[in-house]
C-alpha positions, 0 to 999 in steps of 0.5 A, spaced: 237 203 569 244 201 570 248 198 575 249 203 579 242 206 579 239 199 581 243 199 587 242 206 589 235 205 589 235 199 593 240 203 599 235 208 598 229 203 600 232 200 606 239 205 608 245 201 611 246 200 618 252 199 621 249 193 626 245 190 621 245 185 616 243 189 609 247 185 604 241 180 603 238 187 599 244 189 595 243 183 589 237 183 587 238 185 581 236 179 576 235 182 570 234 189 566 227 186 564 225 186 571 221 193 574 223 196 580 216 194 583 217 187 583 224 187 585 222 191 592 216 186 593 223 181 592 227 185 597 220 185 602 220 177 602 227 175 603 227 180 608 221 178 612 225 171 611 230 174 616 226 177 621 221 171 621 225 165 624 224 160 629 228 156 634 225 148 636 229 145 631 234 140 632 239 140 628 241 133 625 245 130 620 249 132 614 248 140 613 255 139 607 251 141 602 249 148 604 256 149 604 259 146 598 258 145 591 262 144 586 266 151 583 263 155 578 270 157 574 267 161 568 265 168 571 264 173 567 266 180 567 260 182 568 259 178 574 265 178 577 263 187 578 256 185 580 259 180 585 265 186 588 259 192 586 255 188 591 260 186 596 259 178 595 267 177 592 268 170 593 268 163 591 262 160 588 260 154 588 253 151 585 249 147 590 244 144 586 240 145 580 232 144 579 230 143 572 231 151 570 234 154 576 240 153 580 242 154 587 249 157 589 253 158 595 258 164 595 264 163 600 267 171 603 273 172 604 271 174 612 267 167 612 260 169 611 257 166 606 251 168 600 246 164 597 243 165 590 239 163 585 239 163 578 236 161 571 239 155 568 240 157 560 242 154 555 244 155 547 247 162 549 249 167 543 255 170 545 252 177 548 248 173 553 254 168 555 258 176 556 252 178 560 248 174 564 249 175 572 247 168 575 247 169 581 243 176 582 236 172 581 235 172 589 241 173 593 242 175 601 248 173 605 248 171 612 252 170 618 253 162 619 251 162 627 244 165 624 242 160 618 242 154 617 241 153 625 235 151 630 233 158 629 233 159 622 232 152 618 230 156 612 233 161 608 227 163 604 227 166 596 220 166 595 217 173 592 210 176 591 207 178 584 202 183 584 198 186 577 194 193 577 187 190 577 188 184 581 185 183 588 190 179 591 198 178 591 201 172 588 205 168 590 210 168 584 216 164 586 217 158 591 223 157 593 229 158 597 234 152 602 233 149 607 237 145 612 236 137 612 231 137 618 226 140 613 223 136 608 217 140 605 216 147 605 208 148 605 204 154 603 199 158 606 193 159 603 187 164 604 183 160 608 190 159 613 191 152 612 197 149 607 194 148 600 200 146 597 207 144 598 215 141 595 220 137 597 226 140 600 232 135 595 239 137 597 237 142 601 233 146 596 227 146 594 223 151 589 215 151 585 218 151 578 213 157 575 207 155 579 204 161 582 199 161 588 194 166 589 192 169 596 198 166 600 199 168 607 206 165 608 210 158 608 211 153 613 217 148 614 215 141 615 220 135 618 219 128 616 213 127 621 210 132 619 211 137 624 211 144 624 219 146 624 218 154 623 213 159 621 214 165 615 207 169 615 207 175 611 199 176 613 201 180 620 196 184 623 194 189 617 197 189 611 203 193 609 199 194 602 192 193 599 194 187 596 197 183 601 192 180 605 192 181 613 189 177 619 195 173 620 195 165 618 190 162 624 194 157 628 201 158 625 204 163 628 210 166 626 217 164 629 221 169 634 227 171 632 234 168 634 238 171 639 244 171 637 249 176 640 252 181 636 259 181 633 265 184 637 267 190 631 268 197 631 263 201 628 267 207 627 267 210 619 274 208 616 276 214 613 281 215 607 288 210 607 292 217 605 291 224 603 283 226 601 284 227 594 281 234 591 278 234 583 276 240 580 271 240 574 266 244 570 262 243 564 255 244 561 255 250 566 256 247 573 262 247 577 264 241 582 269 241 586 270 233 589 274 233 596 274 225 598 268 223 599 265 231 599 261 233 592 260 240 591 256 242 586 255 249 583 249 250 578 249 257 578 251 257 570 245 253 568 240 255 563 232 255 565 231 249 560 238 244 564 234 247 571 227 244 568 231 238 566 234 236 573 229 238 577 223 233 578 216 236 582 219 235 589 224 240 587 229 234 587 235 233 582 240 226 582 248 227 583 253 224 583 260 221 581 262 215 578 269 211 576 271 206 571 272 199 573 276 195 567 274 188 568 276 183 562 275 189 555 269 192 558 269 199 562 264 198 567 261 205 571 262 204 580 259 210 583 255 213 588 249 217 586 244 221 591 237 225 591 237 232 594 234 238 594 236 243 588 239 249 591 245 254 586 250 250 591 249 242 592 254 239 598 253 231 598 256 225 601 252 220 596 255 214 600 258 213 607 266 211 606 266 205 611 260 202 607 263 202 600 271 206 601 272 206 593 267 210 594 272 217 594 275 221 589 279 220 584 273 219 580 272 220 572 267 224 573 260 227 576 253 228 572 246 231 574 240 227 571 233 228 571 227 224 571 224 225 565 224 219 559 228 218 553 226 215 547 230 214 541 232 220 537 228 225 542 230 232 543 234 231 549 239 227 546 242 221 549 248 225 554 245 226 561 243 234 563 250 235 566 256 231 565 262 233 569 269 229 566 274 229 571 280 226 567 281 224 560 277 217 561 271 220 564 271 225 558 272 218 553 267 215 557 261 220 557 262 220 549 262 213 548 256 211 553 252 218 549 253 214 542 251 206 546 246 209 548 243 211 541 245 204 538 241 200 545 235 206 545 233 205 538 235 197 538 228 197 543 224 203 541 218 201 538 219 205 532 224 199 531 220 194 533 217 192 527 223 192 523 228 188 528 222 182 528 221 182 522 219 175 518 223 177 513 230 180 511 229 187 510 234 192 506 238 197 508 235 202 504 229 201 507 230 201 514 235 208 513 228 211 510 223 209 515 228 212 520 229 219 518 236 222 516 239 220 523 240 213 520 245 211 513 245 204 510 251 201 510 254 197 504 257 192 508 258 189 515 264 192 517 263 200 514 262 205 518 257 211 518 260 218 518 260 220 525 253 223 528 250 218 524 248 212 525 249 206 520 244 200 519 246 194 514 242 188 514 243 181 511 241 174 510 237 171 516 234 177 518 241 179 520 241 187 522 247 190 525 247 198 527 253 201 528 256 207 530 262 211 531 264 216 536 268 222 536 274 218 540 274 214 534 272 207 536 266 204 532 261 202 536 256 196 534 250 192 535 248 185 531 242 182 532 239 177 528 232 173 528 230 179 533 235 176 538 242 181 540 247 175 538 253 180 539 255 188 542 262 191 543 259 196 548 257 192 554 259 196 560 257 203 557 250 202 556 244 197 558 243 193 552 237 190 553 
């Protein structure tokens, strides 16, 4: 799943509203290894934290640790892109580190603060340094009138995990931010008593990797042990079978804050200039874009293409994208929507007052199916329908397809034994095992013919996969001892 698709699926789960603060939902794109199920649980936990807040706490002492830290000046291009995608552009500061966990505050230009928790990693490969996203482990933006305040002394980013077959959920990540008056964070267990607690130091808390089965909620405790705030996830009937129900005993959810709405206009913001109109035709589909309105005519597609596009509910995915250049990479940014299939589809995938850049001009539009991909399968590496609207869009689609070919092989089951072999293999041996699409390369700088994927192997279990796109660009992935060391197509496709 790429960054745009992940963002759009989150908005599908939690549609943005003009009078609500949904920014905390957007930056849950931790890393590609996270499953969407776990991501959904993270969002749900953060949402509960935003709703269940108390009013009995009088803040005292210094709270500057929640507003300022050490400036982070080494943002990667990918980090800058994701922060801008999720409307979190601003100065990033490191508040604290706890073992392998880092706590950040992001100061937006409009005065709002965003808080984020990420991993501390060392000895990274060039690829890991370039692709890391330190601020997307758990994050949320919040009005400073709400947190930190007497009404909301804790911004909780704890999350719950659940696996098929488990009888109950597990509090897998106890972590978050707290005002000075909060001394400890306690966990309410299945017996409705506090079964575990962690200290709050420098306005942050974390239990590391410790998991707590049957956790029903958390409480904020003052220095005298008094309960200052409660977030009970077991409220009434359970929202899902794996979550407990029946409340938290004497620990009652704190009431929500009463903060006056900021005075601002909620009228949609229209285009600042003339509406841009674009047209394109490819793969049997004709596209007309007028500003944020997309018309797609599917009268020319084959029965096979329709079968690929249409899911069991008769719906397809349609959208358009543009390219954002940061550093040496192009990142795709756009808007996609799931809609019923008809011969002529009219969609407005994104609200212009929410994301003003999601209007024409676009580089291209696509329609995708819900079928899965495996390396070297019959569906190929292009989307079912790709309609370039500009020369740059045509180039992007061509190079993305080649990048997918390499990336999908790198994580394919058929390549696993080769990638993680305990001894170096010859390029000839690897090519024979992978079939006629793969050819051996004589040197690490060699390039295979267009349409072939080249493999070179060297000492210390080094494998380099190379392919040339029809545009002439040479794309490569350098793997050493099973770990991705370097690549030049970050931004074209998901590499991990």
